[in-house]
C-alpha positions in Angstrom: -44.7 -8.7 24.8 -45.2 -7.0 21.5 -45.3 -9.1 18.4 -42.4 -7.9 16.2 -43.7 -8.1 12.6 -40.4 -6.8 11.3 -38.7 -9.9 12.5 -40.2 -12.0 9.7 -41.0 -9.5 7.0 -38.8 -6.4 7.0 -40.3 -5.3 3.6 -43.9 -5.0 4.9 -45.0 -1.4 4.9 -48.4 -1.3 6.6 -50.1 -3.3 9.4 -53.2 -3.4 11.6 -53.0 -3.7 15.4 -54.9 -3.4 18.6 -54.0 -0.8 21.2 -52.9 -2.4 24.5 -52.4 1.0 26.2 -52.3 4.8 25.5 -50.7 6.7 28.3 -50.0 10.4 28.6 -46.3 11.1 29.2 -43.8 14.0 29.0 -43.3 13.3 25.3 -47.0 13.3 24.5 -48.6 9.8 24.4 -46.9 6.5 25.0 -48.7 3.8 22.9 -48.2 0.1 23.2 -49.7 -2.2 20.5 -50.2 -6.0 20.5 -48.1 -6.1 17.2 -46.0 -3.6 15.3 -43.8 -3.1 12.2 -41.9 -0.3 13.9 -38.4 -1.2 14.8 -37.4 0.6 18.1 -34.1 2.3 18.8 -32.0 -0.7 19.6 -28.6 -2.2 18.9 -27.0 1.1 17.9 -29.7 1.7 15.2 -32.2 4.6 15.0 -35.9 3.7 15.2 -38.3 3.5 12.3 -40.4 6.5 11.2 -44.0 6.5 10.2 -47.6 7.0 11.3 -50.4 5.4 13.4 -53.8 6.3 11.9 -52.1 9.1 10.1 -50.6 10.5 13.3 -46.8 10.9 13.2 -44.7 8.6 15.4 -41.6 10.5 16.4 -39.9 8.0 18.7 -40.0 4.2 19.3 -38.4 2.5 22.3 -38.4 -1.1 23.6 -38.8 -1.8 27.4 -39.0 -5.3 28.8 -40.1 -6.7 25.5 -42.8 -4.1 25.0 -42.4 -1.6 22.1 -43.5 1.9 22.9 -44.6 4.3 20.2 -44.6 8.0 21.0 -47.0 10.5 19.4 -48.3 14.0 20.1 -51.9 12.9 19.8 -54.0 10.4 21.6 -55.1 7.2 19.8 -58.1 5.2 21.1 -59.3 3.1 18.2 -57.8 0.1 16.3 -54.7 1.1 14.6 -53.5 1.1 11.0 -49.8 1.7 11.0 -47.5 2.7 8.1 -43.7 2.9 8.2 -41.5 5.2 6.2 -40.0 2.6 4.0 -37.3 4.8 2.5 -35.9 5.3 6.0 -36.3 1.6 6.9 -34.5 0.5 3.7 -31.7 3.0 4.4 -31.2 1.3 7.8 -31.5 -2.2 6.3 -28.8 -1.5 3.7 -26.4 0.0 6.2 -26.9 -2.5 8.9 -26.4 -5.4 6.5 -23.2 -3.7 5.2 -21.9 -3.4 8.8 -22.3 -7.2 9.1 -20.2 -7.7 6.0 -17.6 -5.2 7.1 -17.4 -6.7 10.6 -17.1 -10.2 9.2 -14.3 -9.1 6.8 -12.5 -7.3 9.6 -12.6 -10.4 11.8 -11.5 -12.8 8.9 -8.7 -10.6 7.6 -7.4 -9.0 10.8 -8.9 -10.8 13.8 -10.5 -7.7 15.3 -13.9 -7.6 16.9 -16.8 -5.1 16.4 -17.2 -3.3 19.7 -19.6 -0.5 18.7 -22.1 0.5 16.0 -24.2 3.6 15.4 -26.7 3.8 12.6 -28.0 7.4 12.6 -29.9 9.4 10.1 -26.9 11.3 8.8 -23.9 9.2 10.1 -23.0 5.5 10.3 -20.1 4.3 12.2 -18.6 0.9 13.3 -15.9 0.6 16.0 -13.2 -2.1 16.1 -10.7 -3.1 18.8 -7.7 -2.7 16.5 -5.8 -0.3 14.3 -5.7 -0.2 10.5 -3.3 1.4 8.0 -4.4 3.0 4.8 -3.8 -0.1 2.7 -5.9 -2.2 5.0 -8.8 0.2 4.8 -8.6 0.0 1.0 -8.6 -3.8 1.2 -11.7 -3.8 3.5 -13.6 -1.5 1.2 -12.8 -3.7 -1.9 -13.7 -6.9 -0.1 -17.1 -5.6 1.1 -18.0 -4.4 -2.4 -16.9 -7.8 -3.8 -19.3 -9.5 -1.4 -22.1 -7.1 -2.4 -21.6 -8.0 -6.1 -21.8 -11.8 -5.3 -25.5 -11.4 -4.5 -25.2 -13.6 -1.3 -28.5 -14.4 0.5 -28.8 -12.9 3.9 -30.7 -15.3 6.2 -32.3 -14.3 9.5 -34.4 -16.2 12.1 -34.4 -18.1 15.4 -32.5 -21.4 15.0 -33.5 -24.3 17.1 -30.0 -25.2 18.2 -28.4 -21.8 18.4 -26.0 -23.0 21.1 -24.2 -25.2 18.4 -23.5 -22.1 16.3 -20.4 -20.0 16.4 -21.7 -16.4 16.2 -20.7 -12.9 17.0 -22.5 -10.9 19.7 -21.5 -7.7 21.4 -23.7 -8.4 24.5 -25.1 -11.3 26.5 -28.6 -12.2 25.3 -31.0 -13.9 27.7 -34.1 -14.1 25.5 -34.5 -16.1 22.2 -31.5 -15.3 20.0 -32.2 -14.1 16.5 -29.3 -14.9 14.1 -28.4 -13.1 10.9 -26.1 -15.1 8.6 -24.2 -14.1 5.4 -22.7 -17.4 4.3 -19.0 -17.5 4.2 -18.7 -13.9 5.6 -20.5 -13.4 8.9 -22.9 -15.0 11.4 -24.1 -12.7 14.2 -26.8 -12.2 16.8 -28.9 -9.3 15.7 -32.4 -7.9 16.3 -32.6 -5.5 13.3 -34.3 -5.8 9.9 -31.9 -6.7 7.0 -32.0 -6.8 3.2 -32.6 -10.2 1.5 -29.3 -10.2 -0.4 -26.0 -8.4 -0.4 -26.7 -7.0 -3.9 -29.4 -4.7 -2.4 -26.7 -2.8 -0.6 -25.6 -1.6 -4.1 -22.4 0.2 -3.0 -20.2 0.5 0.0 -17.9 3.5 0.6 -15.7 4.2 3.6 -15.9 8.0 4.2 -13.2 8.3 6.9 -11.5 6.6 9.8 -10.3 7.8 13.1 -8.6 6.4 16.2 -11.3 5.7 18.9 -10.2 4.6 22.4 -7.6 1.9 21.6 -9.1 0.9 18.3 -10.6 2.4 15.1 -13.9 4.0 14.2 -14.9 3.6 10.6 -17.4 5.9 8.9 -19.2 4.6 5.9 -22.2 5.0 3.5 -24.1 2.6 1.3 -26.6 2.6 -1.6 -28.1 5.9 -2.7 -26.4 7.8 0.2 -23.0 6.7 -1.0 -23.9 7.6 -4.6 -25.1 11.1 -3.5 -22.0 11.6 -1.5 -19.9 10.7 -4.6 -21.8 13.1 -6.8 -21.4 16.0 -4.3 -17.6 15.3 -4.0 -17.1 14.8 -7.7 -18.7 18.2 -8.4 -16.5 19.8 -5.8 -13.5 18.1 -7.4 -14.5 19.4 -10.8 -14.8 23.0 -9.6 -11.5 22.7 -7.8 -9.7 21.3 -10.9 -11.0 24.2 -13.0 -9.8 26.7 -10.4 -6.4 25.1 -10.2 -6.2 24.6 -14.0 -5.3 21.0 -13.5 -6.6 17.6 -14.5 -9.3 16.4 -12.0 -7.1 13.4 -11.1 -4.0 15.6 -10.5 -5.5 18.2 -8.1 -3.5 16.9 -5.1 -0.2 17.3 -6.8 -1.2 20.8 -8.1 -2.3 21.9 -4.6 1.0 20.5 -3.2 2.9 22.5 -5.8 1.0 25.7 -5.0 1.5 25.1 -1.2 5.2 24.9 -1.7 5.3 28.0 -3.8 3.2 29.8 -1.2 5.6 28.8 1.5 8.5 30.2 -0.5 6.6 33.5 -1.1 5.8 33.7 2.6 9.5 33.3 3.5 10.4 36.0 1.0 7.6 38.3 2.2 8.8 37.8 5.8 12.3 38.7 4.8 11.2 42.0 3.1 9.1 42.9 6.2 12.1 42.4 8.5 14.2 44.5 6.2 11.6 47.2 6.4 11.7 47.0 10.2 15.5 47.2 10.1 15.3 50.3 8.0 12.9 51.9 10.5 15.2 51.0 13.4 18.1 52.9 11.8 16.1 56.1 12.2 15.7 55.6 16.0 17.8 56.9 18.8 17.9 55.6 22.4 14.8 56.7 24.4 12.8 56.0 27.5 10.0 53.9 26.0 8.5 53.1 22.6 4.8 52.4 22.1 3.6 51.7 18.5 0.2 50.9 17.0 0.1 49.0 13.7 -2.9 48.1 11.5 -1.6 44.9 9.9 1.4 42.9 11.0 2.1 39.1 11.3 2.9 37.9 14.8 6.3 36.7 13.8 7.2 40.2 12.5 5.6 41.8 15.6 7.8 39.6 17.8 10.9 40.5 15.7 10.0 44.2 15.8 9.6 44.3 19.6 12.7 42.4 20.3 14.7 44.9 18.2 13.0 47.9 19.7 13.8 46.6 23.1 17.5 47.5 22.6 16.7 51.2 22.1 14.8 51.8 25.3 15.5 52.2 29.0 12.1 50.9 30.1 9.7 49.1 27.7 9.0 48.6 24.0 5.5 47.6 22.9 3.7 47.0 19.6 -0.1 46.8 19.5 -1.5 45.3 16.3 -5.2 45.9 15.3 -7.4 42.9 15.3 -11.2 42.2 15.3 -12.2 43.5 18.7 -9.2 45.5 19.8 -5.4 44.9 19.7 -2.9 42.1 19.9 0.0 43.2 22.0 3.6 42.2 22.7 5.8 44.1 25.2 9.4 43.7 26.4 10.4 45.5 29.6 13.8 46.0 31.4 12.1 46.2 34.9 8.8 44.3 35.2 6.5 43.8 32.2 3.8 42.3 34.5 3.0 45.8 35.9 1.7 46.8 32.4 -0.3 43.6 32.0 -1.9 44.0 35.4 -2.7 47.7 34.7 -4.4 46.7 31.4 -6.4 44.0 33.2 -7.6 46.6 35.7 -9.3 48.6 33.0 -10.1 46.3 30.0 -10.9 42.8 29.0 -7.5 41.2 28.5 -6.4 37.7 27.5 -2.8 36.8 27.9 0.2 36.4 30.2 3.9 36.5 30.5 6.7 37.1 32.9 8.8 40.0 34.2 10.7 40.3 30.9 7.8 40.1 28.4 4.0 39.9 28.1 1.7 39.1 25.2 -2.0 38.8 24.6 -5.1 40.7 23.3 -7.0 43.6 24.7 -10.4 45.0 23.9 -9.9 48.8 23.9 -9.2 51.7 21.6 -5.7 53.1 20.8 -6.5 56.3 22.8 -7.6 54.2 25.9 -4.5 52.0 25.7 -2.1 55.0 25.3 -3.6 56.7 28.4 -3.1 53.6 30.6 0.4 52.9 29.3 1.6 56.4 29.8 0.1 56.6 33.3 2.0 53.4 34.3 5.2 54.7 32.7 5.1 57.8 34.8 4.9 55.9 38.1 
């Protein structure tokens, strides 16, 4: 068993230890020490970063009570270890915040925490219930109120743990380490935590989403939350200048512009259809019509082909230029699928349809498409 120094002093940054084993492995070298400050990947939390004798430790795992440190170089002497405390403190702040959040969720709504992920760039907590927008706002407010109260966070191995009512996401067979935030949460937890809620500084819910039958909450704390606010505030400032609106009124301004844009789209569509109608007045009944356009919305393309269809004995088709070839729509009085199959025989085609109409995209030039369509029309 490896002595877990982080259990009793999560603020310690350096340590000395004796090597128990140093074994070559696929990752490089698997090093087990008699004691360590390195917290392994466990309980949904990413492992600590740092060095052993100046050599980078890129992964830390726990197996049957032994903590395994992975390096690219062999280490044979006594070890001086150093952890990346910035990374450690980031994990401590966010894990402690998750305990407050989960305690508040259970107190206010009766839901349980059923999952937790504390990664380098993303922190999530999963709950077996659904929240509305107002409830999420309440949770964020309550967590920040608890942070400001400067409540001590206690951690250790109580003598009579069986007498405590505590949270735990899994059955624990070894000695149970308890983390308690008085009046908010008491939970079985193996990870390092801050001494007081005030050290979390700030709690911000970034987004929520439905997950399985419950809710996944994304959040940030401390300097990460402040940095996120700074980035988003700068973006909001630039957006407000672009919109010529007060920064607190950008949503209403965007909504106004969206409505105006929708009206313009409708008017533009009307004019485009009128242009099509004017063109149709110049047509006379014929065998088939095959047109190639450079720029046309799909709705206008569909309107165009449906109108052209009334002028032909066989088919009417419009091909509109896109990135790699053409977007096509074809109506036929006999069997439109014949043209689709012919195009597929010669080119890369995505699409489908039925005997009356086909649509899709084709990677080919106008000249190549005309040749195939004319050949099929002559059969």
